[in-house]
C-alpha positions as CSV (number, residue, x, y, z in Angstrom):
1,X,5.2,26.7,-40.5
2,X,3.4,26.5,-37.2
3,X,1.0,23.7,-36.4
4,X,-1.1,23.7,-33.2
5,X,-2.8,20.7,-31.5
6,X,-5.3,22.4,-29.3
7,X,-7.6,21.0,-26.6
8,X,-8.3,21.0,-22.9
9,X,-6.0,19.2,-20.5
10,X,-6.4,15.4,-20.6
11,X,-7.7,15.1,-24.1
12,X,-4.7,13.3,-25.6
13,X,-2.7,16.1,-27.2
14,X,0.7,14.7,-25.9
15,X,-0.1,11.3,-27.2
16,X,-0.8,12.7,-30.7
17,X,2.4,14.9,-30.5
18,X,4.6,12.0,-29.6
19,X,3.2,9.8,-32.3
20,X,3.7,12.6,-34.8
21,X,7.3,13.3,-33.8
22,X,8.2,9.6,-33.9
23,X,6.7,9.4,-37.4
24,X,8.5,12.5,-38.5
25,X,12.0,11.4,-37.4
26,X,11.7,8.5,-39.9
27,X,11.1,11.0,-42.8
28,X,13.3,14.0,-42.0
29,X,16.9,14.5,-43.2
30,X,17.5,17.1,-40.5
31,X,17.2,17.0,-36.7
32,X,14.2,17.3,-34.5
33,X,14.0,18.8,-31.0
34,X,11.2,18.0,-28.5
35,X,10.7,20.6,-25.7
36,X,8.7,19.6,-22.6
37,X,8.1,20.7,-19.0
38,X,9.6,17.4,-17.7
39,X,11.3,14.2,-18.9
40,X,8.2,12.0,-18.2
41,X,7.9,11.0,-21.9
42,X,11.7,10.4,-22.5
43,X,11.3,6.7,-23.2
44,X,8.4,7.2,-25.6
45,X,10.5,9.3,-27.9
46,X,12.8,7.9,-30.6
47,X,16.5,8.1,-29.4
48,X,17.1,10.2,-32.5
49,X,15.0,13.1,-31.0
50,X,16.6,15.5,-28.7
51,X,14.5,16.1,-25.6
52,X,15.0,19.4,-23.8
53,X,13.4,20.0,-20.4
54,X,12.7,23.7,-20.5
55,X,12.2,24.4,-16.8
56,X,15.9,23.3,-16.3
57,X,16.9,26.5,-17.9
58,X,15.0,28.9,-15.6
59,X,12.8,30.5,-18.3
60,X,10.6,33.1,-16.6
61,X,8.6,34.7,-19.4
62,X,7.7,34.5,-23.0
63,X,10.5,36.7,-24.2
64,X,13.0,34.6,-22.4
65,X,11.5,31.5,-24.0
66,X,11.7,33.0,-27.5
67,X,15.3,33.8,-26.9
68,X,15.9,30.3,-25.7
69,X,14.3,29.0,-29.0
70,X,16.5,31.4,-31.0
71,X,19.6,29.9,-29.2
72,X,18.6,26.4,-30.1
73,X,18.1,27.5,-33.8
74,X,21.5,29.2,-33.8
75,X,23.4,26.1,-32.7
76,X,21.8,23.6,-35.1
77,X,21.7,24.6,-38.7
78,X,20.2,21.2,-39.7
79,X,17.2,21.7,-37.4
80,X,14.0,20.8,-39.3
81,X,11.3,20.8,-36.6
82,X,10.7,21.8,-33.0
83,X,8.0,20.1,-31.1
84,X,6.7,22.0,-28.1
85,X,4.6,20.0,-25.6
86,X,2.6,21.8,-22.8
87,X,3.3,25.1,-24.7
88,X,1.3,27.4,-22.4
89,X,3.5,26.2,-19.5
90,X,6.9,25.8,-21.1
91,X,6.7,29.1,-23.0
92,X,5.4,31.0,-19.9
93,X,2.3,32.2,-21.8
94,X,0.1,34.1,-19.4
95,X,-2.9,34.7,-21.7
96,X,-1.1,36.4,-24.6
97,X,-0.8,33.4,-26.9
98,X,-1.0,35.6,-30.0
99,X,2.2,37.3,-29.0
100,X,4.1,34.0,-28.5
101,X,2.8,32.5,-31.8
102,X,3.7,35.7,-33.8
103,X,7.3,35.6,-32.4
104,X,7.6,31.9,-33.3
105,X,6.2,32.5,-36.7
106,X,9.0,35.1,-37.4
107,X,11.6,32.5,-36.4
108,X,9.9,29.8,-38.4
109,X,10.0,31.9,-41.6
110,X,13.5,33.3,-41.1
111,X,15.2,30.0,-40.3
112,X,12.9,27.6,-42.2
113,X,12.0,25.6,-39.1
114,X,8.6,24.1,-38.4
115,X,7.0,24.3,-34.9
116,X,4.5,21.8,-33.8
117,X,2.8,22.8,-30.6
118,X,0.4,21.3,-28.1
119,X,-1.6,23.9,-26.2
120,X,-4.0,23.2,-23.4
121,X,-6.7,25.6,-24.6
122,X,-10.0,25.2,-26.2
123,X,-10.1,26.0,-29.9
124,X,-13.0,28.4,-29.4
125,X,-10.9,30.4,-26.8
126,X,-8.3,31.3,-29.4
127,X,-8.2,34.3,-31.6
128,X,-8.8,34.0,-35.3
129,X,-5.1,34.8,-35.9
130,X,-4.0,31.8,-33.9
131,X,-6.9,29.5,-35.0
132,X,-5.5,29.4,-38.6
133,X,-2.6,27.4,-37.2
134,X,-4.7,24.6,-35.7
135,X,-4.2,21.3,-37.3
136,X,-6.0,19.2,-34.7
137,X,-8.6,20.2,-32.1
138,X,-9.3,17.5,-29.5
């Protein structure tokens, strides 16, 4: 499953994402990973959540990012959810959000892992294909 929290920059998406991940860690039996563009929110996350700072791994394009995600999935068979903050930046999405979401959806279905994404984009600027994944628009 893919869930998107969409809205323009500065509208509180990260705050919602952090609240959701901290609530989810109390309920899950598996592991949760939180990917971000920096470690600014490290102390707001439960110590049971693994924070990965994506730019530390020199991701240059969306395909590299998808490969990076596949690597994370391959090393943790108990992985339940992956939270992706600042998705447009961390995934190196240059306008082709549909492509990135479709690739994540394949991984989600194949490995039974949920992806919760915050994306700095207005809901109305998304295609119908991507809009069906929106859970919150701020």
